[in-house]
PAGUDREN-215968 format. One record per atom (N, C-alpha, C): atom name; residue number from 0; x, y, z. Coordinates in steps of 0.001 Angstrom, whole numbers, padded with zeros to 6 digits, always signed. Layout:
+------+-----+---------+---------+---------+
! atom ! seq !      px !      py !      pz !
+------+-----+---------+---------+---------+
!   CA ! NUM !       X !       Y !       Z !
...
+------+-----+---------+---------+---------+
//
This chain:
+------+-----+---------+---------+---------+
! atom ! seq !      px !      py !      pz !
+------+-----+---------+---------+---------+
!    N !   0 ! -020736 ! +023739 ! +003193 !
!   CA !   0 ! -019974 ! +022326 ! +004150 !
!    C !   0 ! -019416 ! +022280 ! +005071 !
!    N !   1 ! -019841 ! +022732 ! +006506 !
!   CA !   1 ! -020307 ! +023358 ! +007602 !
!    C !   1 ! -021455 ! +022869 ! +007920 !
!    N !   2 ! -022409 ! +023551 ! +006973 !
!   CA !   2 ! -024373 ! +023076 ! +007939 !
!    C !   2 ! -024083 ! +021884 ! +008460 !
!    N !   3 ! -023204 ! +020686 ! +007359 !
!   CA !   3 ! -023266 ! +018820 ! +006741 !
!    C !   3 ! -022463 ! +018257 ! +008580 !
!    N !   4 ! -021564 ! +019348 ! +008254 !
!   CA !   4 ! -020971 ! +019033 ! +009263 !
!    C !   4 ! -021698 ! +019034 ! +010839 !
!    N !   5 ! -021876 ! +020148 ! +010907 !
!   CA !   5 ! -022654 ! +020618 ! +011973 !
!    C !   5 ! -024154 ! +019343 ! +011866 !
!    N !   6 ! -024493 ! +019261 ! +011045 !
!   CA !   6 ! -025084 ! +018417 ! +010965 !
!    C !   6 ! -024921 ! +017030 ! +011445 !
!    N !   7 ! -024238 ! +016149 ! +010918 !
!   CA !   7 ! -022966 ! +015002 ! +011662 !
!    C !   7 ! -022844 ! +015224 ! +013004 !
!    N !   8 ! -022134 ! +016164 ! +013588 !
!   CA !   8 ! -022171 ! +016296 ! +015121 !
!    C !   8 ! -023645 ! +016537 ! +015906 !
!    N !   9 ! -024606 ! +017028 ! +015599 !
!   CA !   9 ! -025132 ! +016739 ! +016466 !
!    C !   9 ! -026374 ! +015923 ! +016444 !
!    N !  10 ! -025451 ! +015336 ! +014897 !
!   CA !  10 ! -026521 ! +013073 ! +015276 !
!    C !  10 ! -025911 ! +012659 ! +015788 !
!    N !  11 ! -024278 ! +012900 ! +016088 !
!   CA !  11 ! -023676 ! +011322 ! +016491 !
!    C !  11 ! -023731 ! +011778 ! +017597 !
!    N !  12 ! -024402 ! +013107 ! +018089 !
!   CA !  12 ! -024091 ! +013213 ! +019446 !
!    C !  12 ! -025516 ! +012677 ! +020718 !
!    N !  13 ! -027178 ! +012792 ! +019552 !
!   CA !  13 ! -027523 ! +012666 ! +019732 !
!    C !  13 ! -027784 ! +011067 ! +019586 !
!    N !  14 ! -027020 ! +010192 ! +018559 !
!   CA !  14 ! -027040 ! +008738 ! +018408 !
!    C !  14 ! -026202 ! +008164 ! +020187 !
!    N !  15 ! -025503 ! +008744 ! +020179 !
!   CA !  15 ! -024894 ! +008500 ! +021981 !
!    C !  15 ! -025448 ! +009466 ! +022885 !
!    N !  16 ! -026537 ! +009613 ! +022881 !
!   CA !  16 ! -026703 ! +010388 ! +023850 !
!    C !  16 ! -026297 ! +010590 ! +024568 !
!    N !  17 ! -025265 ! +011811 ! +024391 !
!   CA !  17 ! -024847 ! +013097 ! +024999 !
!    C !  17 ! -024965 ! +014597 ! +024511 !
!    N !  18 ! -024777 ! +015673 ! +025340 !
!   CA !  18 ! -025287 ! +016491 ! +025119 !
!    C !  18 ! -023513 ! +017269 ! +024443 !
!    N !  19 ! -024383 ! +017877 ! +023158 !
!   CA !  19 ! -023384 ! +018100 ! +022247 !
!    C !  19 ! -022959 ! +019871 ! +022951 !
!    N !  20 ! -023381 ! +020482 ! +024080 !
!   CA !  20 ! -022679 ! +021891 ! +024319 !
!    C !  20 ! -022552 ! +021055 ! +025883 !
!    N !  21 ! -022268 ! +020657 ! +026187 !
!   CA !  21 ! -021792 ! +019524 ! +027988 !
!    C !  21 ! -020278 ! +020016 ! +028664 !
!    N !  22 ! -020775 ! +021045 ! +029493 !
!   CA !  22 ! -019253 ! +021642 ! +029894 !
!    C !  22 ! -018167 ! +021242 ! +029742 !
!    N !  23 ! -018557 ! +019616 ! +030603 !
!   CA !  23 ! -017225 ! +019228 ! +030342 !
!    C !  23 ! -016503 ! +018456 ! +029472 !
!    N !  24 ! -017103 ! +018668 ! +028629 !
!   CA !  24 ! -016924 ! +018823 ! +026383 !
!    C !  24 ! -016093 ! +020745 ! +026018 !
!    N !  25 ! -016575 ! +021383 ! +026160 !
!   CA !  25 ! -016753 ! +023093 ! +025547 !
!    C !  25 ! -016121 ! +023939 ! +026188 !
!    N !  26 ! -015232 ! +024549 ! +026058 !
!   CA !  26 ! -014852 ! +025922 ! +026664 !
!    C !  26 ! -015648 ! +026524 ! +027277 !
!    N !  27 ! -015796 ! +026644 ! +028038 !
!   CA !  27 ! -016413 ! +027984 ! +029617 !
!    C !  27 ! -017843 ! +027497 ! +029060 !
!    N !  28 ! -017836 ! +029067 ! +028410 !
!   CA !  28 ! -019568 ! +028939 ! +028182 !
!    C !  28 ! -019834 ! +029606 ! +026916 !
!    N !  29 ! -019189 ! +028368 ! +026059 !
!   CA !  29 ! -018734 ! +028567 ! +024582 !
!    C !  29 ! -019641 ! +027643 ! +024319 !
!    N !  30 ! -020280 ! +027592 ! +023079 !
!   CA !  30 ! -021637 ! +026101 ! +022620 !
!    C !  30 ! -021517 ! +026260 ! +021427 !
!    N !  31 ! -021425 ! +025007 ! +021261 !
!   CA !  31 ! -021041 ! +023505 ! +020124 !
!    C !  31 ! -021800 ! +024588 ! +018472 !
!    N !  32 ! -020934 ! +025595 ! +017949 !
!   CA !  32 ! -021147 ! +025947 ! +016226 !
!    C !  32 ! -020430 ! +026221 ! +015006 !
!    N !  33 ! -020082 ! +025115 ! +014462 !
!   CA !  33 ! -019617 ! +025478 ! +013486 !
!    C !  33 ! -019488 ! +027250 ! +012537 !
!    N !  34 ! -018360 ! +028189 ! +012768 !
!   CA !  34 ! -018554 ! +029612 ! +012574 !
!    C !  34 ! -018440 ! +029147 ! +010344 !
!    N !  35 ! -019805 ! +030352 ! +010089 !
!   CA !  35 ! -020228 ! +030223 ! +008318 !
!    C !  35 ! -018948 ! +030752 ! +008136 !
!    N !  36 ! -018553 ! +032157 ! +009168 !
!   CA !  36 ! -017400 ! +032751 ! +008123 !
!    C !  36 ! -016071 ! +031864 ! +008469 !
!    N !  37 ! -015352 ! +030880 ! +006982 !
!   CA !  37 ! -014426 ! +029778 ! +007551 !
!    C !  37 ! -013261 ! +030032 ! +006987 !
!    N !  38 ! -013214 ! +031438 ! +005929 !
!   CA !  38 ! -012103 ! +032428 ! +005651 !
!    C !  38 ! -011744 ! +033517 ! +006318 !
!    N !  39 ! -011628 ! +033314 ! +007920 !
!   CA !  39 ! -010736 ! +034489 ! +008405 !
!    C !  39 ! -009815 ! +033764 ! +009248 !
!    N !  40 ! -009201 ! +034352 ! +010358 !
!   CA !  40 ! -007874 ! +033192 ! +010502 !
!    C !  40 ! -008087 ! +032496 ! +011886 !
!    N !  41 ! -009210 ! +033327 ! +012827 !
!   CA !  41 ! -010283 ! +032999 ! +013896 !
!    C !  41 ! -011182 ! +031059 ! +013165 !
!    N !  42 ! -011073 ! +031322 ! +012813 !
!   CA !  42 ! -011983 ! +030423 ! +011512 !
!    C !  42 ! -011222 ! +029616 ! +010755 !
!    N !  43 ! -010050 ! +029720 ! +010091 !
!   CA !  43 ! -009710 ! +028384 ! +008675 !
!    C !  43 ! -009371 ! +027436 ! +009141 !
!    N !  44 ! -009416 ! +026761 ! +008749 !
!   CA !  44 ! -008728 ! +025107 ! +008285 !
!    C !  44 ! -007291 ! +025580 ! +008111 !
!    N !  45 ! -006773 ! +023807 ! +007474 !
!   CA !  45 ! -005929 ! +024325 ! +007244 !
!    C !  45 ! -006264 ! +022957 ! +006304 !
!    N !  46 ! -006918 ! +022708 ! +005328 !
!   CA !  46 ! -007416 ! +020994 ! +004899 !
!    C !  46 ! -006387 ! +020198 ! +004117 !
!    N !  47 ! -005574 ! +021542 ! +003074 !
!   CA !  47 ! -004155 ! +021302 ! +002491 !
!    C !  47 ! -003190 ! +020488 ! +003017 !
!    N !  48 ! -002915 ! +021602 ! +004823 !
!   CA !  48 ! -001597 ! +021049 ! +005174 !
!    C !  48 ! -001910 ! +019170 ! +005942 !
!    N !  49 ! -003333 ! +019266 ! +006378 !
!   CA !  49 ! -003571 ! +017870 ! +006745 !
!    C !  49 ! -003357 ! +017299 ! +005435 !
!    N !  50 ! -003978 ! +017585 ! +004416 !
!   CA !  50 ! -003953 ! +016269 ! +003349 !
!    C !  50 ! -002798 ! +016132 ! +003538 !
!    N !  51 ! -001383 ! +017186 ! +003614 !
!   CA !  51 ! -000265 ! +017176 ! +002974 !
!    C !  51 ! +000115 ! +015671 ! +004022 !
!    N !  52 ! -000007 ! +016249 ! +005357 !
!   CA !  52 ! +000441 ! +015760 ! +006261 !
!    C !  52 ! -000262 ! +013985 ! +006519 !
!    N !  53 ! -001173 ! +013965 ! +005961 !
!   CA !  53 ! -001400 ! +012451 ! +006350 !
!    C !  53 ! -001346 ! +011795 ! +004464 !
!    N !  54 ! -000108 ! +012202 ! +003880 !
!   CA !  54 ! +000055 ! +011468 ! +002544 !
!    C !  54 ! +001378 ! +011238 ! +002980 !
!    N !  55 ! +002475 ! +011801 ! +003482 !
!   CA !  55 ! +003250 ! +011668 ! +003936 !
!    C !  55 ! +003759 ! +010686 ! +004553 !
!    N !  56 ! +002159 ! +010997 ! +005600 !
!   CA !  56 ! +002987 ! +009726 ! +006948 !
!    C !  56 ! +001961 ! +008685 ! +006529 !
!    N !  57 ! +001767 ! +008438 ! +005803 !
!   CA !  57 ! +000953 ! +007430 ! +004931 !
!    C !  57 ! +002073 ! +006749 ! +003744 !
!    N !  58 ! +002508 ! +007402 ! +003482 !
!   CA !  58 ! +003879 ! +006822 ! +002645 !
!    C !  58 ! +005349 ! +006807 ! +003466 !
!    N !  59 ! +005516 ! +007278 ! +004366 !
!   CA !  59 ! +006475 ! +006974 ! +005577 !
!    C !  59 ! +006488 ! +006339 ! +006229 !
!    N !  60 ! +005217 ! +005411 ! +006295 !
!   CA !  60 ! +004489 ! +004725 ! +007637 !
!    C !  60 ! +003943 ! +003156 ! +006379 !
!    N !  61 ! +004167 ! +003000 ! +005251 !
!   CA !  61 ! +004288 ! +002274 ! +004332 !
!    C !  61 ! +005357 ! +001962 ! +003977 !
!    N !  62 ! +006449 ! +002836 ! +003696 !
!   CA !  62 ! +007874 ! +003103 ! +002734 !
!    C !  62 ! +008940 ! +002902 ! +004284 !
!    N !  63 ! +009066 ! +003435 ! +005079 !
!   CA !  63 ! +010374 ! +003158 ! +005625 !
!    C !  63 ! +009933 ! +003055 ! +007018 !
!    N !  64 ! +010303 ! +001793 ! +007937 !
!   CA !  64 ! +009898 ! +001454 ! +009009 !
!    C !  64 ! +010559 ! +001626 ! +009560 !
!    N !  65 ! +011814 ! +002904 ! +009995 !
!   CA !  65 ! +012445 ! +003432 ! +010742 !
!    C !  65 ! +011809 ! +005281 ! +011305 !
!    N !  66 ! +011104 ! +005295 ! +010542 !
!   CA !  66 ! +009960 ! +006756 ! +010683 !
!    C !  66 ! +008528 ! +006104 ! +011503 !
!    N !  67 ! +008389 ! +004807 ! +011654 !
!   CA !  67 ! +007252 ! +004739 ! +012255 !
!    C !  67 ! +006199 ! +004462 ! +013546 !
!    N !  68 ! +007851 ! +004806 ! +014075 !
!   CA !  68 ! +007779 ! +004973 ! +016138 !
!    C !  68 ! +007758 ! +006485 ! +016317 !
!    N !  69 ! +008381 ! +007694 ! +015055 !
!   CA !  69 ! +008635 ! +009101 ! +014791 !
!    C !  69 ! +006660 ! +009496 ! +014990 !
!    N !  70 ! +006142 ! +008073 ! +013628 !
!   CA !  70 ! +005081 ! +008966 ! +012884 !
!    C !  70 ! +004266 ! +008692 ! +014098 !
!    N !  71 ! +004349 ! +007750 ! +014896 !
!   CA !  71 ! +003120 ! +007602 ! +015937 !
!    C !  71 ! +003452 ! +008324 ! +017088 !
!    N !  72 ! +004627 ! +009174 ! +017301 !
!   CA !  72 ! +004953 ! +010059 ! +018043 !
!    C !  72 ! +003981 ! +010818 ! +017940 !
!    N !  73 ! +004158 ! +012167 ! +016674 !
!   CA !  73 ! +002664 ! +012874 ! +016409 !
!    C !  73 ! +001744 ! +012738 ! +016445 !
!    N !  74 ! +001099 ! +011307 ! +015541 !
!   CA !  74 ! -000093 ! +011148 ! +016140 !
!    C !  74 ! -000618 ! +010577 ! +017565 !
!    N !  75 ! +000378 ! +009906 ! +018058 !
!   CA !  75 ! -000220 ! +010301 ! +019554 !
!    C !  75 ! -000513 ! +011243 ! +020184 !
!    N !  76 ! +000736 ! +012689 ! +020266 !
!   CA !  76 ! +000287 ! +013680 ! +020528 !
!    C !  76 ! -000635 ! +014192 ! +020739 !
!    N !  77 ! -000773 ! +014251 ! +019034 !
!   CA !  77 ! -001937 ! +014922 ! +018211 !
!    C !  77 ! -004366 ! +014412 ! +019287 !
!    N !  78 ! -003711 ! +013083 ! +018759 !
!   CA !  78 ! -004685 ! +012716 ! +019146 !
!    C !  78 ! -004862 ! +013137 ! +020820 !
!    N !  79 ! -003622 ! +012796 ! +021996 !
!   CA !  79 ! -004266 ! +012905 ! +023419 !
!    C !  79 ! -004823 ! +014876 ! +023411 !
!    N !  80 ! -004124 ! +015622 ! +022248 !
!   CA !  80 ! -004898 ! +016801 ! +022493 !
!    C !  80 ! -005929 ! +016940 ! +022478 !
!    N !  81 ! -006240 ! +016000 ! +021439 !
!   CA !  81 ! -007635 ! +016045 ! +020350 !
!    C !  81 ! -008621 ! +016112 ! +021971 !
!    N !  82 ! -008010 ! +014918 ! +022986 !
!   CA !  82 ! -008831 ! +015064 ! +024147 !
!    C !  82 ! -008570 ! +015536 ! +025181 !
!    N !  83 ! -008055 ! +015611 ! +025350 !
!   CA !  83 ! -007714 ! +016513 ! +026638 !
!    C !  83 ! -008312 ! +018212 ! +026897 !
!    N !  84 ! -008003 ! +018483 ! +025576 !
!   CA !  84 ! -008220 ! +019792 ! +025507 !
!    C !  84 ! -010156 ! +020060 ! +025041 !
!    N !  85 ! -011039 ! +020824 ! +026058 !
!   CA !  85 ! -011971 ! +021162 ! +025428 !
!    C !  85 ! -012461 ! +021439 ! +023791 !
!    N !  86 ! -013718 ! +021564 ! +023399 !
!   CA !  86 ! -013582 ! +022070 ! +021528 !
!    C !  86 ! -013669 ! +023315 ! +022466 !
!    N !  87 ! -013103 ! +023936 ! +021565 !
!   CA !  87 ! -012822 ! +025696 ! +021130 !
!    C !  87 ! -013247 ! +026470 ! +019985 !
!    N !  88 ! -014444 ! +027756 ! +019561 !
!   CA !  88 ! -014598 ! +028114 ! +018462 !
!    C !  88 ! -013365 ! +028350 ! +018020 !
!    N !  89 ! -012155 ! +028694 ! +018681 !
!   CA !  89 ! -010514 ! +028810 ! +018415 !
!    C !  89 ! -009412 ! +027528 ! +018250 !
!    N !  90 ! -009813 ! +026787 ! +018379 !
!   CA !  90 ! -009477 ! +025363 ! +018427 !
!    C !  90 ! -008594 ! +025108 ! +016930 !
!    N !  91 ! -008952 ! +025491 ! +016446 !
!   CA !  91 ! -008128 ! +025328 ! +015010 !
!    C !  91 ! -006687 ! +026085 ! +015286 !
!    N !  92 ! -006417 ! +026476 ! +015694 !
!   CA !  92 ! -005583 ! +027670 ! +016263 !
!    C !  92 ! -004205 ! +026348 ! +016679 !
!    N !  93 ! -004719 ! +025747 ! +017866 !
!   CA !  93 ! -004141 ! +024649 ! +018283 !
!    C !  93 ! -003400 ! +023188 ! +017497 !
!    N !  94 ! -003983 ! +023723 ! +016283 !
!   CA !  94 ! -003424 ! +022541 ! +015410 !
!    C !  94 ! -002446 ! +022929 ! +014849 !
!    N !  95 ! -001987 ! +024545 ! +015252 !
!   CA !  95 ! -000562 ! +024607 ! +014632 !
!    C !  95 ! +001072 ! +023757 ! +015193 !
!    N !  96 ! +000331 ! +023010 ! +016776 !
!   CA !  96 ! +002008 ! +022259 ! +017021 !
!    C !  96 ! +002398 ! +021016 ! +016747 !
!    N !  97 ! +000682 ! +020617 ! +016203 !
!   CA !  97 ! +001299 ! +019252 ! +015312 !
!    C !  97 ! +000981 ! +019289 ! +013946 !
!    N !  98 ! +001156 ! +020149 ! +013261 !
!   CA !  98 ! +001958 ! +020675 ! +011744 !
!    C !  98 ! +002907 ! +020598 ! +011665 !
!    N !  99 ! +003904 ! +021653 ! +012726 !
!   CA !  99 ! +005023 ! +021668 ! +013077 !
!    C !  99 ! +005832 ! +020744 ! +013882 !
!    N ! 100 ! +005231 ! +019796 ! +014569 !
!   CA ! 100 ! +006103 ! +018233 ! +014512 !
!    C ! 100 ! +005981 ! +017864 ! +013565 !
!    N ! 101 ! +004845 ! +017669 ! +011800 !
!   CA ! 101 ! +004225 ! +016574 ! +011118 !
!    C ! 101 ! +006195 ! +016964 ! +010120 !
!    N ! 102 ! +006036 ! +018439 ! +010485 !
!   CA ! 102 ! +007086 ! +019479 ! +008948 !
!    C ! 102 ! +008212 ! +018652 ! +008663 !
!    N ! 103 ! +008709 ! +018062 ! +009439 !
!   CA ! 103 ! +010289 ! +017259 ! +008592 !
!    C ! 103 ! +009810 ! +016035 ! +007516 !
!    N ! 104 ! +008301 ! +016086 ! +007781 !
!   CA ! 104 ! +008060 ! +014805 ! +006748 !
!    C ! 104 ! +007858 ! +015440 ! +005489 !
+------+-----+---------+---------+---------+
//
């Protein structure tokens, strides 16, 4: 699965004529590569948490109008962090803030 995602990233960067390991987009001297050992604390993602947050946000957005500003703040903050921070091998640890902000839902 990681190989498929890595190939998608490589193909997308080639199509956009952007270097995948551009120093402006990657941290220090790291090179972009998805780790093969996905079940370690350094590389494990949180797909079930992400699915739960997306479900809660979708339900909250469509059912309750008063939650929309709060959902927009969490989503905007996460997108801002993704744009500002460079890709790192341990970037998944930085998702914790978004999950904590989304916890009330």
